[in-house]
C-alpha positions in Angstrom: 18.6 37.9 -35.4 19.0 41.3 -37.1 21.2 43.3 -34.7 21.5 46.2 -37.1 17.7 46.9 -36.9 17.6 46.2 -33.2 20.4 48.7 -32.4 19.6 51.2 -35.2 19.0 54.0 -32.6 22.5 53.6 -31.3 24.3 54.6 -34.5 26.7 51.7 -34.4 29.1 51.0 -37.2 29.3 47.6 -38.8 32.6 46.9 -37.0 31.0 47.7 -33.7 28.1 45.5 -34.4 30.4 42.7 -35.4 32.3 43.0 -32.1 29.1 43.0 -30.2 27.8 39.9 -32.0 31.2 38.2 -31.3 30.8 39.0 -27.6 27.2 37.9 -27.6 28.1 34.4 -28.8 31.4 34.2 -27.0 30.2 35.1 -23.5 32.4 36.9 -21.0 35.8 37.5 -22.7 39.0 39.5 -22.2 40.1 42.0 -24.8 42.7 39.5 -26.1 40.2 36.7 -26.5 37.7 39.1 -28.1 40.4 40.4 -30.6 41.2 36.8 -31.5 37.6 35.7 -32.1 36.7 38.9 -34.0 39.9 39.0 -36.0 40.7 42.5 -34.9 43.8 44.0 -33.4 43.8 44.4 -29.6 44.2 48.2 -30.0 41.2 48.3 -32.3 39.1 46.2 -29.9 39.7 48.6 -27.0 38.6 51.6 -29.2 35.4 49.7 -30.2 34.7 48.5 -26.7 34.8 52.1 -25.5 31.9 53.1 -27.8 29.9 50.0 -26.8 30.4 50.7 -23.1 29.4 54.3 -23.5 26.1 53.2 -25.2 25.4 50.9 -22.3 25.2 47.7 -24.4 28.1 45.9 -22.8 29.7 46.0 -19.3 33.3 45.7 -18.0 34.3 43.7 -14.9 37.6 42.4 -13.5 38.6 38.8 -12.8 42.0 38.1 -11.3 43.2 41.5 -12.3 42.1 41.1 -16.0 39.5 43.2 -17.6 36.5 41.1 -18.8 33.7 42.2 -21.1 30.1 40.9 -21.6 26.9 42.0 -23.2 24.2 43.5 -21.0 21.0 41.3 -20.5 17.9 41.9 -22.7 16.2 43.8 -19.8 19.0 46.4 -19.8 18.7 46.7 -23.6 15.0 47.2 -23.3 15.5 49.9 -20.7 18.0 51.7 -23.1 15.5 51.5 -25.9 12.8 52.9 -23.7 15.1 55.9 -22.9 15.7 56.4 -26.6 11.9 56.3 -27.2 11.3 58.9 -24.5 14.0 61.1 -26.1 12.3 60.7 -29.5 8.9 61.6 -28.0 10.4 64.7 -26.4 11.9 65.7 -29.7 8.6 65.2 -31.5 6.8 67.3 -28.9 9.0 70.2 -29.9 8.7 69.6 -33.6 5.4 71.6 -33.9 7.0 74.7 -32.5 10.1 74.2 -34.7 7.8 73.9 -37.8 6.0 77.1 -36.9 9.3 79.0 -36.4 10.7 77.6 -39.6 7.6 78.5 -41.6 7.7 82.1 -40.2 11.3 82.4 -41.2 10.5 80.9 -44.6 8.0 83.6 -45.4 10.8 86.2 -45.1 13.5 84.4 -47.0 14.6 85.0 -50.6 14.2 82.4 -53.3 16.9 79.7 -53.2 18.4 77.3 -55.7 20.1 74.0 -55.0 22.0 72.1 -57.7 22.2 68.3 -57.9 24.5 66.1 -60.1 24.8 62.3 -60.6 22.3 59.6 -59.7 22.8 59.6 -56.0 22.3 63.3 -55.6 19.4 63.3 -58.0 17.7 60.6 -55.9 18.0 62.8 -52.8 16.6 65.7 -54.8 13.3 63.9 -55.8 12.9 62.6 -52.3 12.5 66.2 -51.1 8.8 65.9 -51.8 8.6 63.0 -49.2 9.1 65.6 -46.5 5.4 66.5 -46.9 2.1 64.8 -46.4 -1.4 65.4 -47.9 -0.3 67.5 -50.9 -0.7 67.5 -54.6 2.2 67.6 -57.1 2.1 68.6 -60.8 4.6 66.6 -62.8 5.8 67.1 -66.4 8.2 64.4 -67.6 8.5 61.1 -69.5 8.5 58.2 -67.0 10.7 55.9 -69.1 13.7 58.3 -69.0 13.1 59.0 -65.3 13.1 55.3 -64.4 16.3 54.7 -66.4 17.9 57.6 -64.5 16.8 56.6 -61.0 16.4 52.7 -61.4 13.3 50.6 -60.9 13.9 49.6 -57.2 14.4 53.2 -56.1 11.2 54.3 -57.9 9.1 51.5 -56.4 10.2 52.5 -52.9 9.7 56.2 -53.7 6.1 55.8 -54.9 5.2 53.4 -52.1 6.3 56.1 -49.6 4.5 58.8 -51.6 1.2 56.9 -51.4 1.8 56.3 -47.7 2.1 60.0 -47.2 -1.1 60.7 -49.3 0.8 62.7 -51.9 -1.4 62.9 -55.1 0.2 63.5 -58.5 -1.0 64.9 -61.7 1.3 63.7 -64.5 1.7 64.9 -68.1 3.3 62.2 -70.3 4.2 62.1 -74.0 2.0 59.8 -76.1 5.0 57.6 -76.9 5.3 56.6 -73.3 1.8 55.0 -72.7 3.0 51.4 -73.3 6.2 51.9 -71.5 4.4 53.1 -68.3 2.1 50.0 -68.4 5.1 47.7 -67.7 5.4 49.0 -64.1 2.7 48.6 -61.4 4.0 51.7 -59.5 3.1 53.9 -62.5 -0.6 52.7 -62.6 -3.3 55.3 -62.8 -6.2 55.6 -60.4 -7.3 56.4 -56.8 -5.3 53.5 -55.3 -2.1 55.0 -56.8 -3.0 58.6 -56.1 -2.2 59.4 -59.7 -4.0 61.1 -62.6 -2.3 61.1 -66.0 -2.9 63.0 -69.2 -1.2 62.8 -72.6 0.4 66.1 -73.5 0.0 67.6 -77.0 2.4 66.2 -79.6 4.3 69.4 -80.0 5.4 69.5 -76.3 9.2 69.0 -75.7 10.2 66.6 -72.9 14.0 67.0 -72.9 13.6 68.8 -69.5 11.1 67.7 -66.9 9.7 69.4 -63.8 7.6 68.9 -60.8 5.8 71.6 -58.7 4.7 71.3 -55.1 4.2 73.8 -52.3 6.6 76.6 -53.1 9.1 74.4 -54.7 9.9 73.6 -58.4 12.0 70.6 -59.2 13.7 70.6 -62.6 15.4 67.5 -64.1 17.5 67.3 -67.3 16.5 64.1 -69.1 19.7 64.0 -71.1 22.7 61.8 -70.3 24.2 64.6 -68.1 22.0 63.7 -65.1 21.6 66.9 -63.3 18.8 68.9 -61.8 18.0 71.7 -59.4 15.4 72.7 -56.9 14.1 76.3 -56.7 12.2 77.5 -53.6 10.2 80.5 -54.8 6.5 81.1 -54.2 6.2 83.3 -57.4 8.0 80.7 -59.6 5.9 77.9 -58.2 2.7 79.7 -58.9 3.8 80.6 -62.4 4.7 76.9 -63.2 1.4 75.7 -61.7 -0.5 78.1 -64.0 1.5 76.9 -67.0 0.9 73.3 -66.1 -2.8 73.9 -65.8 -3.0 75.4 -69.3 -1.3 72.3 -70.8 -3.3 70.0 -68.6 -6.6 71.4 -69.9 -5.4 70.8 -73.5 -4.4 67.2 -72.8 -6.1 63.8 -73.2 -6.9 61.8 -70.0 -5.8 58.2 -69.4 -8.2 56.0 -67.5 -6.9 53.5 -64.9 
C-alpha cells in the first residue's frame, strides 16, 4: 500500500508517515509503545502525534489513565479526503477570476527578468511552459546538449506532460544533431509528438539557445556554466518570434 500517495493532500513528512504506518500495523498503542516500535524518542513521538491528530488521521483515547492512540477507520479517511476534494473544487471555482485579475495586472506590468543557475533551477525554468495549454512554442537549440544538461528521465517526463497539455513545438536544430535526436523517442517528429523540426543553416551559432511562447522568452547557455534566464516582455517575444520565422523559412524540413 502506498500511503504517501494516499495521504498526499495532507502534506505529511516521511517521519509522520512512518509513525502512522507503525500505528496502522501495531493497533492501539501508548506513546511509549509507539516510540519503541517506530525507533523514535518519546518526545519526538508526541510532536508527530500532534500533527496526525490535527489532520484527523488518528485518534486519542485513555485506558486506565494512559493515553492511547489508534488510526481512524477507512470511512473517516474517506470523509477527510472528500473534504479535501470539496476544498480543491472551491479553489478551482475561484481560479477563473484569479486568472482574469492576474492577466489584467500583467498587461500593466513592466518587463521582468528571472535568472536560473544549476541543473535543478534550470529544470524549474523550462517547466514554466507547462503552466500553459494549447499553445505553440518556437525553439532554437541543439537537443543533444539540452539532454546532457537536463538528463534523459527529466526530458521524457517533460515532453510527456507537454503533449498532454497540447503544446506544439517548432524546433530549429543544427544539422550535426539529426542522428543524435533519432536515439530518443521523445524527440520524434510528427503530429503524435506535436513537433515540427527544421535544420538551421550551417552558419547559425548554437552556443546559446532560446524558446519563445506567449510573452515569454527563455534563454539557455549551452556551455558548461549551466545558466539561463526568463524574460517576460511582449515586445521582446514578438521580436524573437519574427527572427525565428526568418530563420525557419530558410531552413530544411525533417519528416517524421
